[in-house]
Every structure is written in structure tokens, then in C-alpha cells.
C-alpha positions as CSV (number, residue, x, y, z in Angstrom):
1,M,162.3,3.9,61.1
2,S,163.5,6.1,58.3
3,I,164.0,9.3,58.9
4,N,160.6,10.7,56.7
5,K,158.9,8.3,59.2
6,L,160.4,10.1,62.3
7,L,159.7,13.5,60.9
8,D,156.4,12.5,60.3
9,V,155.6,11.0,63.6
10,A,157.3,14.5,65.2
11,G,155.3,16.5,62.9
12,R,151.8,14.8,64.1
13,S,153.0,15.6,67.5
14,L,153.5,18.5,67.5
15,F,150.2,19.5,65.9
16,T,148.7,17.2,68.2
17,Y,150.1,19.0,71.6
18,Q,149.5,22.4,69.8
19,K,145.9,21.4,69.7
20,A,145.8,20.1,72.8
21,L,147.6,23.5,74.6
22,N,145.0,25.3,72.4
23,V,142.2,23.5,74.3
24,T,143.8,23.7,77.5
25,S,144.1,27.4,77.0
26,N,140.3,27.8,76.1
27,N,139.4,25.7,79.6
28,I,141.5,28.4,81.5
29,V,139.9,31.3,80.2
30,N,136.8,30.1,80.9
31,A,137.3,29.3,84.1
32,N,134.8,31.9,85.2
33,N,132.3,31.3,83.1
34,P,129.2,29.8,84.5
35,N,127.6,28.3,81.2
36,Y,131.2,26.7,80.0
37,S,131.7,22.9,80.5
38,K,135.2,21.8,80.9
39,R,137.0,20.1,77.9
40,R,138.5,16.8,78.0
41,I,141.0,15.8,75.6
42,T,141.6,12.1,74.6
43,M,144.6,10.8,72.7
44,S,145.1,7.6,71.1
45,Q,147.6,5.8,69.1
46,V,147.5,6.1,65.2
47,A,147.4,2.7,63.6
48,P,150.8,1.3,63.5
49,D,152.8,0.8,59.9
50,H,153.3,-3.2,59.2
51,R,154.8,-3.1,56.2
52,F,157.7,-5.1,56.2
53,G,156.0,-7.5,58.8
54,L,157.1,-5.0,61.3
55,G,154.6,-3.0,63.4
56,I,156.3,0.5,63.4
57,G,154.6,3.1,65.7
58,S,153.2,6.1,63.7
59,G,152.6,8.8,66.3
60,V,150.0,10.2,68.7
61,E,146.4,12.0,67.5
62,I,143.7,13.4,69.4
63,S,141.0,10.8,69.3
64,D,137.9,13.2,71.2
65,I,137.4,16.7,72.6
66,A,135.1,15.3,75.3
67,R,132.5,18.0,76.8
68,V,132.3,17.3,80.9
69,R,128.7,17.5,81.9
70,N,126.7,15.4,84.3
71,E,123.5,14.7,82.9
72,L,122.0,14.0,86.2
73,T,122.9,17.0,87.9
74,D,121.5,18.8,84.8
75,K,118.6,17.2,85.1
76,Q,118.0,17.8,88.9
77,I,118.3,21.6,88.4
78,I,116.2,21.8,85.4
79,G,114.0,20.1,88.0
80,Y,114.3,22.2,90.8
81,N,114.5,25.8,88.9
82,H,110.8,25.8,88.2
83,E,109.8,24.8,92.0
84,Y,112.3,27.5,93.1
85,S,111.2,29.9,90.8
86,Y,107.4,29.7,91.6
87,N,108.0,30.0,95.3
88,N,110.3,32.8,95.3
89,R,108.1,34.8,92.7
90,Y,104.6,34.0,94.3
91,S,106.1,35.1,97.6
92,E,107.6,38.1,96.3
93,L,104.1,39.1,94.5
94,L,102.0,37.9,98.0
95,T,104.4,40.4,99.8
96,Q,103.2,43.5,97.6
97,V,99.8,42.4,98.2
98,E,100.1,42.3,101.9
99,Q,101.6,45.9,101.9
100,L,98.1,47.1,100.7
101,Y,96.6,46.5,103.8
102,S,99.5,48.4,106.0
103,E,99.2,45.9,108.7
104,P,99.7,46.5,111.8
105,S,99.8,50.6,111.7
106,D,97.3,53.2,112.6
107,L,96.4,53.4,108.5
108,G,95.4,49.4,108.7
109,V,92.1,48.3,108.0
110,S,91.8,47.0,111.3
111,N,92.6,50.4,113.2
112,L,90.2,52.4,110.7
113,M,87.3,50.0,111.3
114,N,87.8,50.5,114.9
115,E,88.0,53.6,115.0
116,F,84.5,53.7,112.8
117,F,82.8,52.1,115.6
118,N,84.4,53.7,118.4
119,S,83.1,57.0,116.8
120,W,79.2,55.5,117.3
121,E,80.2,54.8,121.0
122,E,81.3,58.4,121.4
123,L,78.4,59.8,119.6
124,A,75.8,57.7,122.3
125,V,77.4,59.4,124.7
126,N,76.3,63.0,123.7
127,P,74.3,62.1,120.3
128,S,73.1,65.7,119.6
129,S,76.9,66.6,119.5
130,T,77.5,67.8,115.7
131,A,81.5,67.1,116.0
132,L,80.5,64.2,117.4
133,R,78.5,63.6,114.0
134,N,81.4,64.4,111.8
135,N,83.7,62.4,113.8
136,V,81.5,59.5,112.6
137,I,81.5,60.9,109.0
138,N,85.5,61.3,109.0
139,S,86.3,57.8,110.4
140,A,83.6,56.1,107.8
141,Q,85.7,58.1,105.0
142,K,88.6,56.6,106.3
143,F,87.5,53.7,106.4
144,S,86.0,54.0,103.1
145,S,89.0,55.2,101.4
146,K,91.4,52.7,102.6
147,V,89.2,50.0,101.3
148,N,89.0,52.2,97.8
149,S,92.8,52.2,98.2
150,I,93.4,48.2,98.8
151,Y,91.0,47.8,95.8
152,D,92.6,50.1,93.3
153,G,96.0,48.5,94.4
154,Y,94.6,45.3,93.4
155,E,93.8,46.4,90.0
156,V,97.8,48.0,89.9
157,I,99.1,44.7,90.9
158,K,97.1,43.1,88.4
159,T,98.2,45.2,85.5
160,D,101.6,45.2,86.3
161,V,101.4,40.9,87.0
162,K,99.7,41.0,83.4
163,K,102.2,43.1,81.6
164,E,105.1,40.9,83.2
165,A,103.3,37.9,82.1
166,E,103.2,39.2,78.6
167,Q,106.7,39.4,78.7
168,T,107.2,36.1,80.4
169,V,105.6,34.6,77.5
170,S,107.7,36.5,75.0
171,E,110.7,35.4,76.9
172,M,109.9,31.6,76.8
173,N,109.0,32.2,72.9
174,N,112.7,33.3,72.5
175,H,114.0,30.5,74.5
176,I,112.3,27.8,72.5
177,M,113.4,29.2,69.3
178,N,116.8,29.7,70.4
179,I,116.6,25.9,71.4
180,Y,115.1,25.4,67.9
181,N,118.1,26.8,66.3
182,L,120.7,25.3,68.4
183,N,119.0,22.0,67.6
184,R,119.4,22.0,64.2
185,E,122.7,23.3,64.0
186,I,123.7,20.6,66.7
187,Y,121.8,17.7,64.4
188,K,124.1,19.4,61.3
189,A,127.2,18.6,63.1
190,T,126.3,15.4,64.6
191,A,125.8,14.1,61.2
192,V,129.1,15.2,59.9
193,N,131.4,14.2,63.2
194,R,131.7,17.6,63.7
195,N,132.5,19.1,67.7
196,A,129.2,20.8,68.7
197,N,130.6,21.4,72.1
198,D,129.8,25.2,72.2
199,L,126.6,24.7,71.1
200,L,125.7,22.1,73.6
201,D,126.9,24.4,76.3
202,E,124.7,27.4,75.2
203,R,121.8,25.1,74.6
204,A,121.9,23.5,78.0
205,A,122.2,27.4,79.6
206,T,119.4,28.1,78.0
207,L,117.2,25.2,78.6
208,E,118.0,26.1,82.5
209,E,116.5,29.6,81.7
210,L,113.5,28.2,80.5
211,S,113.1,25.9,83.2
212,K,113.0,28.6,85.5
213,L,109.4,30.0,83.7
214,A,107.7,27.2,83.6
215,N,107.6,23.3,84.1
216,I,109.5,21.3,81.4
217,S,110.4,18.2,80.5
218,V,113.5,17.3,78.2
219,T,114.8,14.2,76.3
220,Y,117.6,13.5,73.7
221,D,117.5,11.3,70.8
222,D,120.3,9.7,69.2
223,N,121.4,12.8,67.2
224,N,121.5,14.8,70.5
225,V,118.5,16.5,70.0
226,A,116.5,17.6,72.8
227,N,112.9,17.4,72.5
228,V,111.3,19.9,75.4
229,S,107.8,19.6,76.4
230,I,105.8,22.6,78.3
231,G,103.3,21.6,80.9
232,G,102.8,18.3,79.4
233,S,102.7,19.7,75.6
234,F,104.8,19.4,73.0
235,A,107.1,22.7,72.4
236,V,109.9,22.5,70.6
237,D,112.2,19.8,68.7
238,R,114.7,19.9,65.7
239,V,111.9,20.4,62.9
240,H,109.2,22.5,64.9
241,A,109.4,25.3,67.4
242,E,105.9,26.3,69.3
243,K,105.1,29.9,69.7
244,Y,102.5,31.0,72.8
245,L,100.3,33.7,73.4
246,L,99.1,35.1,76.7
247,A,95.0,35.1,77.1
248,E,92.8,36.5,79.5
249,E,89.7,34.8,79.9
250,D,86.7,35.1,82.5
251,G,89.4,36.7,84.4
252,K,91.9,34.1,84.0
253,L,95.4,34.4,82.4
254,K,96.0,31.1,80.2
255,I,99.0,30.3,78.0
256,K,97.8,29.0,74.4
257,P,99.9,27.5,71.8
258,H,99.6,30.1,68.7
259,E,97.7,28.1,66.4
260,E,95.2,25.9,68.9
261,S,92.4,26.9,71.0
262,G,93.2,24.9,74.1
263,A,95.7,26.4,77.2
264,I,98.7,24.4,78.1
265,M,99.0,23.5,81.9
266,V,101.8,25.1,83.5
267,N,101.6,24.3,87.2
268,S,104.8,25.8,88.2
269,G,107.6,28.6,87.4
270,K,107.8,32.2,87.3
271,I,104.6,32.0,85.0
272,S,102.4,29.8,87.3
273,A,103.4,32.3,90.3
274,L,101.9,35.1,88.0
275,N,99.0,32.9,87.1
276,D,98.2,32.0,90.5
277,I,98.5,35.5,92.0
278,F,96.4,36.8,88.9
279,S,93.9,34.3,88.4
280,K,93.6,33.0,92.1
281,K,94.6,35.4,94.8
282,I,93.9,38.3,93.9
283,T,90.4,37.6,93.2
284,E,89.9,35.8,96.4
285,H,91.4,38.8,98.2
286,K,88.8,41.4,96.4
287,A,86.2,38.8,97.2
288,L,86.8,38.9,100.9
289,L,87.1,42.7,100.6
290,D,84.0,43.2,99.0
291,N,82.3,40.7,101.9
292,L,84.0,42.9,104.9
293,A,83.1,46.3,103.2
294,T,79.3,45.3,102.3
295,T,78.7,43.2,105.6
296,V,79.8,46.4,107.8
297,M,77.7,48.7,105.0
298,D,74.5,46.0,105.6
299,E,74.6,45.7,109.4
300,V,75.5,49.6,109.8
301,N,72.2,50.4,107.9
302,S,69.7,47.8,109.1
303,I,70.1,49.8,112.5
304,H,70.8,53.1,111.2
305,S,67.7,52.9,109.0
306,S,65.6,52.3,112.2
307,G,66.6,55.5,113.6
308,Y,65.2,59.1,113.7
309,S,67.2,62.1,112.9
310,L,67.3,65.6,114.2
311,H,65.1,67.2,112.2
312,E,61.8,68.7,113.3
313,P,60.1,66.4,112.3
314,P,62.4,63.6,113.0
315,V,63.3,61.5,109.8
316,T,63.7,57.8,110.2
317,G,64.5,54.9,107.3
318,I,67.8,56.6,106.5
319,D,70.7,54.1,104.9
320,F,74.3,55.2,106.3
321,F,75.7,54.4,103.4
322,S,74.3,54.5,99.9
323,G,76.0,51.5,98.3
324,Y,78.9,49.7,97.6
325,E,80.9,49.0,94.3
326,H,84.4,48.1,93.0
327,G,85.8,48.7,96.2
328,K,83.8,52.3,96.5
329,L,82.0,52.3,99.8
330,F,79.5,55.2,99.5
331,I,78.3,57.5,102.6
332,N,74.7,58.9,102.2
333,E,75.0,62.2,100.4
334,D,72.2,63.7,102.7
335,I,74.3,62.7,105.8
336,L,77.4,64.2,104.4
337,A,75.8,67.4,103.3
338,D,74.3,67.3,106.7
339,P,75.3,65.3,110.2
340,R,71.8,65.5,111.3
341,Y,70.5,63.1,109.1
342,I,72.7,60.6,111.3
343,A,69.7,58.9,113.0
344,V,70.8,57.2,116.3
345,S,67.5,57.9,118.1
346,A,65.4,55.4,119.0
347,D,62.3,57.6,120.6
348,Q,62.9,60.7,118.3
349,T,64.6,62.8,121.2
350,D,67.5,64.3,120.4
351,G,69.5,63.0,123.9
352,N,68.6,59.3,122.7
353,G,71.7,57.7,121.1
354,E,70.5,54.0,121.7
355,F,71.0,53.1,118.0
356,A,74.3,54.6,117.9
357,S,75.7,52.4,121.0
358,A,74.0,49.4,118.9
359,I,76.4,50.2,115.6
360,G,79.3,50.6,118.1
361,A,78.4,47.4,119.5
362,L,78.7,45.6,115.8
363,K,82.3,45.3,116.0
364,D,81.9,42.7,119.0
365,R,79.0,40.7,117.0
366,D,79.8,37.9,115.3
367,T,78.3,38.8,112.3
368,M,81.0,36.9,109.6
369,D,80.7,33.2,109.5
370,G,80.3,33.2,113.2
371,L,83.2,35.6,113.9
372,T,83.4,39.2,114.7
373,F,85.0,41.7,111.9
374,E,87.9,42.1,113.5
375,S,88.2,37.9,113.8
376,K,87.7,37.3,110.3
377,Y,89.8,39.9,109.0
378,S,92.8,39.2,111.5
379,D,92.3,35.6,110.5
380,F,92.7,36.4,106.7
381,I,95.9,38.8,107.3
382,S,97.4,35.9,109.6
383,G,96.3,33.6,106.8
384,M,98.3,35.7,104.0
385,A,101.5,36.1,106.5
386,S,101.6,32.2,106.9
387,E,101.5,31.8,103.5
388,I,104.0,34.1,102.6
389,V,106.4,32.7,105.3
390,Q,105.5,29.1,104.2
391,H,106.8,30.1,100.5
392,D,109.8,32.1,101.6
393,Q,110.8,28.9,103.5
394,Q,110.1,26.6,100.5
395,G,111.8,28.8,98.4
396,Q,115.0,29.3,100.2
397,S,115.2,25.3,101.0
398,L,115.3,24.7,97.0
399,G,117.6,27.4,96.9
400,L,119.9,25.7,99.2
401,V,119.6,22.5,96.8
402,L,120.2,24.6,94.0
403,D,123.2,26.1,95.5
404,Q,124.6,22.5,96.4
405,L,123.7,21.3,92.9
406,S,125.4,24.0,91.1
407,L,128.7,23.4,93.4
408,T,128.1,19.7,92.1
409,K,128.0,21.0,88.7
410,A,130.8,23.1,88.8
411,E,132.9,20.6,90.8
412,Y,132.4,18.1,87.9
413,S,132.1,20.4,85.0
414,G,133.7,23.0,85.9
415,V,137.3,24.3,85.5
416,S,140.1,23.5,87.4
417,T,143.0,26.0,86.8
418,D,145.5,24.4,88.9
419,E,144.5,21.0,87.0
420,E,144.9,23.0,83.4
421,M,148.0,24.8,84.3
422,V,149.5,21.4,85.1
423,N,148.3,20.1,81.7
424,V,149.8,22.9,80.1
425,I,153.0,22.1,81.5
426,K,152.7,18.3,80.2
427,F,151.5,19.4,77.0
428,Q,154.0,22.0,76.7
429,R,157.0,19.6,77.2
430,S,155.7,17.2,75.1
431,Y,155.4,19.6,72.8
432,N,158.9,20.4,73.2
433,A,160.2,16.9,72.9
434,S,158.4,16.8,70.0
435,A,160.2,19.6,68.6
436,K,163.7,18.1,69.5
437,L,162.9,15.1,67.4
438,I,162.4,17.0,64.4
439,Q,166.0,18.7,65.7
440,V,167.3,15.2,65.6
441,A,166.2,14.2,62.5
442,D,167.4,17.6,60.6
443,E,170.9,16.4,62.3
444,L,170.6,12.8,60.7
445,F,170.1,14.6,57.6
446,Q,172.9,16.5,58.0
447,T,175.0,13.7,58.8
448,I,174.0,11.7,55.4
449,I,174.4,14.9,53.1
450,N,177.9,15.2,54.5
451,M,178.9,11.9,53.7
452,V,178.2,11.8,50.3
């Protein structure tokens, strides 16, 4: 091997191991970056020199800097992300709904409803008592106020959920545009055989974030471009990025492509949880609350309207409740102004409280789908609690799966500082050896010069 060839081989080796040290250093400084995939260096022999019939080695070069990634693990994380996000957010929102009812407590609907019916039983013992009549009015007002408070609470939650849904759709659009831009840059890099590892890492992290918002599907073409669909509807590739809008129609939230009339079928992820609470769960709960309040009103009025007041002459045909609308259970204004309008006498005498006793007994009658008020309401509350527990447990189970997948991802793609430090020593020694070759070549040159 000529001295020039020796210098060429040594110089190429210095450059190769310097680059290897740079890659290893980059791995080390990103050891705590969860979105970074370690780089693995592949070295290969430079094509040998076959001149003069000899195959003289030409040194070493870096043929590839590979991004270490397990595609199956990535796919599983994306698949579980939207399910975990759905159950987690759904449970949190339903817990907020449950708190509106203040159960179990003295301020809960159950206790206030029982107090209302108990006040009628107390009035039946002394129907002419003004204090007991005022107690009936007060208990009715507290029950009505609680119903109204829950109804208003639902409206607050709906407003907050819709606002959060709008923000989430905006976040989804941002992720889609980011993926679109990354796809274009990755395509350009791939076309000219340029390394795009950093771009691929950024896109993978963005896809994971997007998968938390909605059920997505991802495929890759030959140029490593990600083709993403959301809810079975195309969302983004290299040449197009969809933009979505949140619309409210008939009390339901819908996610629509910007230039189309139809909605996409988002059935998982954070957006789906928000939509299910807004469009289904709150509507169902308000309907039950309305049914409870209107049934109480109708049953009480049915009995009360047959009774006689304390006036002279006694008045009959009086409704205790004047109506129910949008969570507000109205008490008869005449009764509020004059408790003597409470009509509980069956024979027009002051001491008769037969109808007060009958109203008090309503709490033990099967007036709602074959159940008492208390049983119907308790079934509703326990059902809501069970649903929260179910989604909590499902979320925890999925969280454990994601933790294991994240650990697998970290073990496969994450940086091991011990491994990298071994590489540092190996590459450093190889670099020093290459430098020694240049020193040897220099000494050879000096020997030849001194011989002249």
C-alpha cells in the first residue's frame, strides 16, 4: 500500500469514527427524550482497489444510520391510546355529573324528596298548623331548588364540554397539519436518499398525540409517507390535509370535514367521550330528572286538587305545583302567599288531614315504572356509579397495557447510556488508532525525505 493510500484510508477512518462519535453523543444527550429513537450505526468496507490485480482495502465508511423502531409496538400504542383516552375522559366527566346530585348527603335529591313527603305526613297530624304548612312549602322549595340546581349544572357541564370539544377539534386539526408538513419533508428527504430520522420521530410523536383524540388508522407508502384516516374517513397524506369543524345539530355534536356536509364516525378517543356525554348521557339524565319532577308534580297535584283549603268557605281544585319547565318546579303562587291554600281536608273541616296523609304516602307507592320514587332514583344513581366504576376499571386496565407497551418501546428504541458509553470508548479508540496511522504515514514521509 502506498503512503498516499495509507493517508487516504486513515483520513477516511478518522472522518468515519468522528461521525460515529457524533451519532453516539446525540444518542446520549437524548437519553431522557421519550420521543427520540436511538440511532444505530452500520459500517461497511469501502470498495477495494483492484488495480494491478490486487484487491487492496480502501478503509471503512458509515453506510447507514438507522432509526431503531418497533413498528408493531407503535401500532399497538396508537390502537390502545384512543380507547384509554375515551374511558379516562368519560369517567372524569361522568364523575362531574354525579357530583351534581350530592349523593349521599343531606343536600341530595333523595333526602330532600323524603323530607318533602315527610312534611305532608307531619301536616296530616295537625292540618290547621300554620308552622307545619310553612314547613311543607319550605321542603317543597328545597326540593325544587335542588332539581333546578342539577338542571343548571347540566347546562354548565354541556357548555364546558362543547367548548372543550371545540378546542380538541382545533388540536386535532393542528396535528393533522403538522403530519401533512412532516409527510412532505420526509418525502423530499427520501427522494434524495437523505436521512429523515428526526422528522420520523416528530411524526411518530404527533401520531400518538392524535390517536388520543380520536380513533385513527395509519398506513405507510413506499416513500415512508403516513396516510391517516379518522373514523374511517381520509384525513391526511402527502398531498392533502383535511380540516374538521365541530357542529351542533339537534342537541348532538358532530365532527364534519370542512367542505362536506356529512359527519365522520368518531367512536373512540377524547372527542368521542366528550360527544357521548354531551349528546347522549346528559340528555338521558335530564330526561330522567324531568320525569321525576313532573311525576312528583302530577301525583301531588292529583291528590291536592281534591282537597279543601282553610278558607271560609273552603276552596278546592287547587294545584300545589303550578308547573314544571326547564328544571324549574313552580309552587302555586297563591300557596306561597297564603299557606291556607294548602288543601288537605277531605270533608271541608279544619281538623281533617286525609289528603296530607295521602300525599305523604306517595313515597311508598309504585308510581314510576312499577317502582317508588326512591327506588327509581336509587337505581339511577347506582347505575351511574356503576358506569363510572366500569370506565375507571377499563381505563386502568388499558393504562397498564400502555405502560407495558411504553416500557417495551423504551427498551427497544430508547437509549441505554451504558451501551452508548461502551460505543464511545470503542469509537474513541478506533479514532485514536486512525490518528496513529496518519502519524505512521508522516514518519514514512520523513524517512523518505531524509534519504534524498
